C-alpha positions in Angstrom: -6.1 3.1 -3.2 -9.3 0.5 -2.0 -12.0 3.7 -2.7 -10.6 5.1 -5.8 -10.4 1.4 -7.5 -14.1 0.8 -6.2 -15.1 4.3 -8.0 -13.0 3.4 -10.9 -14.4 0.2 -11.7 -17.9 1.4 -10.9 -17.3 4.3 -13.7 -16.3 1.9 -16.2 -18.6 -0.7 -15.4 -21.5 2.0 -15.7 -20.4 3.3 -19.1 -19.1 -0.1 -21.3 -21.2 1.0 -23.7 -18.8 4.4 -24.4 -15.3 4.9 -25.3 -13.1 5.6 -22.2 -10.0 7.2 -21.6 -8.2 6.8 -18.3 -5.8 9.6 -18.6 -3.1 10.3 -15.9 0.7 11.1 -15.7 4.0 9.2 -15.5 4.9 7.4 -12.6 1.0 5.8 -11.9 1.4 2.2 -11.5 -1.4 1.5 -14.4 -0.3 -2.2 -15.0 -1.2 -2.5 -11.1 -4.1 -0.7 -12.2 -5.3 -2.5 -15.2 -4.6 -6.1 -13.3 -7.1 -4.9 -10.9 -9.9 -3.8 -13.0 -9.6 -6.5 -15.4 -10.2 -4.6 -18.5 -8.4 -2.4 -19.9 -5.4 -1.7 -22.7 -2.1 0.2 -22.4 -1.4 3.4 -24.7 2.3 2.2 -25.5 0.7 -1.8 -26.0 -1.6 -0.1 -28.5 1.3 1.7 -30.6 4.0 -0.8 -30.4 0.9 -3.1 -32.1 0.5 -0.4 -34.6 4.4 0.0 -35.6 4.5 -3.9 -35.8 1.4 -4.0 -37.8 2.8 -1.6 -40.3 6.9 -2.1 -40.1 7.2 -5.9 -38.8 9.6 -5.1 -35.9 9.9 -2.1 -32.8 11.9 0.8 -33.4 10.2 4.4 -33.3 11.6 7.8 -33.6 9.6 10.2 -32.8 7.8 11.4 -35.5 6.8 7.4 -36.4 5.3 7.8 -33.0 3.1 11.1 -33.8 2.1 9.3 -37.0 0.4 6.4 -35.9 -0.8 8.2 -32.6 -3.8 9.7 -35.4 -4.4 5.6 -35.9 -5.6 5.0 -32.2 -9.0 4.0 -31.6 -10.3 3.7 -28.1 -13.2 0.1 -28.2 -16.0 0.7 -26.3 -15.9 -1.8 -23.1 -12.2 -1.9 -23.4 -10.6 1.6 -21.6 -7.4 2.9 -22.8 -4.6 4.2 -20.1 -2.7 6.9 -21.7 -0.6 10.2 -20.9 -2.1 11.7 -23.9 -5.7 13.0 -24.6 -7.2 10.8 -27.4 -10.7 10.8 -28.7 -12.9 9.3 -26.6 -16.9 9.4 -24.8 -15.6 9.6 -21.5 -12.5 11.0 -19.7 -11.3 9.6 -16.2 -8.7 11.2 -14.9 -6.5 10.0 -12.3 -4.8 12.5 -10.1 -2.3 12.0 -7.4 -1.4 14.3 -5.0 2.7 15.6 -5.5 3.4 14.4 -2.2 1.9 10.9 -3.1 3.6 11.2 -6.6 6.9 11.3 -5.5 6.8 8.4 -4.0 5.1 6.7 -6.9 8.0 8.0 -9.2 11.1 6.8 -6.8 9.0 3.1 -7.4 8.4 3.2 -10.5 11.9 4.7 -11.3 10.3 7.6 -13.2 11.6 11.2 -12.7 9.1 13.4 -10.3 10.0 17.0 -11.9 8.5 15.6 -15.3 5.6 13.6 -14.0 4.5 16.5 -12.0 4.4 19.2 -15.0 2.8 16.3 -16.8 -0.2 16.5 -14.4 -0.2 19.8 -14.1 0.2 20.0 -17.9 -3.1 17.4 -18.5 -5.2 19.2 -16.0 -4.7 22.4 -17.4 -5.5 20.8 -21.0 -8.8 19.3 -19.8 -9.6 22.7 -18.3 -9.0 25.6 -21.2 -10.3 23.0 -23.8 -13.5 22.7 -21.7 -13.2 18.6 -21.9 -15.6 17.1 -19.8 -14.1 14.5 -17.2 -14.4 12.9 -14.4 -11.4 13.1 -11.6 -10.6 10.2 -9.3 -8.5 10.8 -7.1 -5.7 7.8 -6.2 -3.7 7.2 -2.5 -5.6 10.3 -1.1 -6.0 8.4 2.0 -2.4 7.2 2.3 -0.6 7.6 5.5 2.5 8.9 3.6 5.8 9.5 5.0 5.1 11.1 8.1 3.6 8.3 9.6 6.5 5.9 8.9 9.4 5.1 10.6 12.9 4.8 8.8 15.0 2.7 11.2 15.2 -0.9 10.5 16.4 -3.0 13.2 17.8 -6.5 13.1 17.9 -8.6 16.2 21.0 -11.2 16.0 23.9 -11.7 14.0 24.5 -8.9 11.5 27.2 -9.0 8.9 26.6 -5.6 7.6 24.8 -6.9 4.0 22.0 -4.2 3.9 23.0 -1.0 2.6 22.5 1.8 5.0 21.6 4.9 3.5 23.4 7.1 5.1 26.6 6.1 4.2 25.9 7.0 0.6 26.2 10.5 -0.8 23.5 9.9 -3.7 20.7 10.3 -0.8 21.8 13.3 0.5 19.3 15.6 -1.9 17.4 17.4 0.5 14.6 17.8 -2.2 14.2 13.5 -2.1 15.0 13.1 1.8 12.5 10.5 1.9 15.2 8.5 0.3 16.8 8.7 3.5 15.9 5.0 4.1 17.0 2.8 5.5 18.8 3.5 8.5 20.3 0.0 9.8 20.5 -0.4 13.5 22.0 -4.2 14.4 21.1 -5.1 18.0 22.1 -8.4 20.0 19.1 -9.2 21.5 15.4 -8.7 22.2 16.2 -6.6 25.6 18.0 -3.9 23.2 15.0 -3.1 21.4 13.3 -1.8 24.2 12.0 2.1 23.5 13.6 1.1 20.1 11.1 2.4 16.9 11.1 2.2 13.4 9.4 1.2 10.3 10.8 -2.7 10.1 12.0 -4.7 12.3 13.9 -8.1 11.4 14.0 -10.9 14.1 15.4 -14.4 14.2 13.0 -16.8 15.9 15.6 -17.9 18.4 15.3 -15.0 20.3 11.8 -15.4 21.1 11.0 -16.6 24.3 7.9 -18.6 23.0 7.2 -20.0 19.8 3.9 -20.8 18.5 2.0 -17.9 17.0 -0.6 -16.8 19.4 2.1 -16.7 22.2 4.2 -14.5 20.3 1.5 -12.5 19.7 0.3 -12.2 23.5 3.9 -11.4 25.0 5.7 -9.4 22.1 2.4 -7.2 20.8 3.2 -4.5 22.7 6.7 -4.4 21.9 6.2 -4.8 18.3 4.1 -2.4 18.0 6.9 0.2 18.0 7.3 -0.9 14.9 5.3 -0.8 11.5 6.5 -4.1 10.1 7.6 -7.1 12.0 9.3 -10.1 10.3 10.8 -13.1 12.1 12.9 -15.1 10.2 11.9 -18.9 10.9 12.7 -22.2 9.0 9.2 -23.4 10.4 6.8 -24.6 7.4 3.5 -23.9 9.4 4.6 -20.3 9.9 6.0 -19.6 6.9 2.8 -21.1 5.1 0.6 -19.0 7.2 2.5 -15.7 6.2 1.6 -13.8 8.8 -0.3 -13.2 12.6 -3.8 -12.3 11.3 -4.4 -8.6 13.3 -1.0 -7.6 13.6 2.0 -6.2 11.9 3.7 -9.6 12.7 5.0 -12.1 9.5 7.4 -14.6 8.9 10.1 -15.1 6.4 12.5 -18.1 5.2 15.6 -15.9 5.1 16.6 -12.0 5.9 15.1 -9.3 3.8 18.0 -7.9 1.2 17.5 -4.2 -0.3 15.3 -4.9 -2.6 12.8 -6.5 -0.5 13.1 -4.1 2.3 12.4 -0.8 -0.3 9.4 -2.6 -1.8 8.2 -2.9 1.5 8.7 0.9 2.4 6.9 1.9 -0.6 3.6 -0.4 -1.1 3.4 0.5 2.8 3.4 3.9 2.5 1.3 4.3 -0.3 -1.4 1.4 0.5 -2.0 1.8 4.3 -4.6 4.1 4.7 -5.1 6.9 7.8 -7.4 6.3 10.3 -10.7 8.2 9.0 -13.1 7.2 11.7 -16.4 9.6 12.1 -17.1 11.0 15.6 -19.8 8.2 16.4 -17.6 5.8 15.4 -15.0 6.5 17.7 -17.7 6.8 20.3 -18.9 3.4 19.8 -15.4 2.0 19.9 -14.3 4.2 23.0 -17.6 2.3 24.6 -16.1 -1.1 23.7 -12.7 -0.1 25.0 -14.3 0.4 28.3 -16.4 -2.5 28.2 -13.1 -4.7 27.4 -11.0 -2.7 30.2 -11.3 -5.7 32.6 -11.1 -9.0 30.2 -8.9 -10.9 28.8 -11.1 -12.8 26.1 -14.8 -12.4 25.1 -16.5 -14.0 22.3 -18.4 -12.1 19.5 -21.8 -13.5 20.4 -21.3 -11.2 24.3 -20.3 -8.7 22.4 -23.0 -8.3 20.1 -25.7 -9.1 23.2 -23.7 -6.3 25.3 -24.4 -3.6 22.4 -27.3 -4.9 20.8 -25.8 -5.3 17.7 -25.7 -8.5 15.1 -22.4 -10.8 15.3 -21.4 -9.1 12.0 -21.4 -5.9 12.9 -19.6 -6.7 16.5 -16.7 -8.5 14.4 -16.7 -5.1 12.4 -16.4 -3.5 15.2 -13.7 -5.7 16.5 -11.8 -5.2 13.7 -12.0 -1.0 13.9 -11.0 -1.5 17.2 -7.9 -3.1 16.6 -7.1 -0.6 14.0 -7.4 2.1 16.5 -5.9 0.4 19.5 -3.9 -2.4 18.3 -4.3 -4.5 21.2 -6.4 -7.5 20.1 -6.0 -11.1 18.4 -8.6 -14.0 17.5 -7.9 -17.3 18.8 -9.2 -19.3 16.2 -9.1 -22.2 18.2 -11.1 -21.1 20.8 -13.4 -19.2 18.8 -12.7 -16.0 20.7 -10.8 -13.0 21.0 -8.1 -12.1 23.2 -7.1 -8.8 24.8 -3.4 -7.9 25.4 -3.3 -5.1 28.2 
């Protein structure tokens, strides 16, 4: 979504002298997009305001809506988010791959069939009427369902308060099989997590042999890498304030997550985590760095920069990309050095 947002923002701010329509189907999180852009109006809000101005209340029927739609006018510099085509100078069409749209609809509580039908109808309308428009695909590089586990492991006393979707008949719809989440799997101790994998691990900090963040990462990174996300349940205020351990999937929470929290994490992770798409030249550089780090436990950024004859800033970027690929480094801020987990 990041690249799409950058493209959308550039299109808008390069055309502030135009009346811009941002067109897309239902299910797309337009409130979130509008917030990130910092500009824009929502079609429903504009329509409601027109109705209130005319009647003093909101109790609109279909005929009322149609009569007021003709009064909607897009302002220059204030793009309108809509799933209807409104007269404008520039149309930006937000497109979402059907597989991702299915997930968005689940997250936004919209009907997927209606959302897909509307997206196809809008595109057909744009093409058949020869509208000039710019297409921006959102969530193009999202990892999708295939790269996300569905098991939720809980290490510690578990009283069955989370909903295991295997026990609910309504989640047996084959056409919506991504709803088969989560599968709850309690384990008694951390040793039982060996060879386990899944989307989420919830673990109480009293099960960890080490307590400070650096030691937790160094000792448990390999184990925790088997899960997309890890939440350590702790009362340690310092850890809770920190929120997570940088360059890892390890987070902290004050209490066990509930159904709503877990589902929100699940959808957000799928939608906002992007696939690794490095060029062959970047892969070669990262492979060279991997060979360079094989026998090292720590390294400072300037040492890496000197060895590869690059700037310190470039070296930092390479290390961050390296970790995306190999997931085996962290940063010790007290010593200003990277550590490698072999």
